N, C-alpha and C positions, 0 to 999 in steps of 0.2 A: 134298315135300308142304308147301304154306303153312300157316302157323300162322293161327288164327282171328283173332288181334289184326291179323295183316297183311290179311286180307279186308276187315275193316271200317274200317281206318284212313283210308282215302278218303272215308268217310261220316260223319266225325265232324262234328257241328253240324246234321245232317239227320235227319228222322224215318226209321228205319230199319224200325219195326214197330209196328203197332197191332194188338192182339189182338182176337178175335171177342168179342162179348158173351156172357156166361153167367150164369144166375141163380144167386144164392146163396139157398138155401130156409131155411125155419127148422128143418128138420131139420139142415141144415149147422151153424147157429149153436148149435143145442142140443148137437151133438155136439162142437163146439169147447169149449162149456161145461163137458162132462164131462171133457174132456182138461184144462182150466186151472182148473177148479173155481170158475170165474167165473160165478155164477149171479145176476145183476142182472136185476131185473123189466124193464128197458128192453130187454134182449137176449132174455129167454125167456118172457116172459109177455105174448102178443098182446092180450089183454083189457085188462090194466092199461096196457099201453103206448097202446092205442087211445083209452083214457078219460083217463088220467093224464099220458102222455108228450107231449112237444112235437111228435113227429114223426108221429103219427097211426097207429103201429104200431113193432114192434120194429125195432131197427137191430143191424148186425152189430158185433161188437167190433172195436175198432182195430186190436187185436194179429192178429185173424183176417185182416183185410184187408191186413195187412203181410206175414202169412205167405204169402199168395198170390204175392208176388214171384217164390218160386222156381219157381211155375207158369209165370208169364209170361217169366221167365228162358228157360226150355226152350222155350217157344213162340217167343221171338225168334230162336232158333237158336245161343244160346250152348251151348257144349259142357256137357253135364251129367255126363258119365262120363269117367273118366280114360282117356287114350289114351297110346300110347308116347311122344309129344312134346309133349303140352299137358294142362293140368288147370286149370279154372277154380274158384277158391274165393271164397267170400264172407267178407271180413274185417271187416265192420261196416257200419254206416249212421251218418253224421253228421246231427245236428239233425232227427230225426224227431219230429214232434210231431202230437198229435190236437187239433186247435182247435175 
């Protein structure tokens, strides 16, 4: 059985996956706020955000969007469960910024 890294080695530098679009709802953003206890108006108050925010409505938390990498990782075909011969781990990110 070949390892996953061997399967994709020849594709380095090329696009190997683009995920399908999906909607992030206000309920999703509100649930993330409950978990993180981050209750900023720009995320959780549609009326305030539409009236006073610069985006015309609420926006998702940067850390919420970052946390979706786990979802995209699995969709891209990376192993997400341990097997007898391989396991992929996330050991961190360098230079992640929300500008």
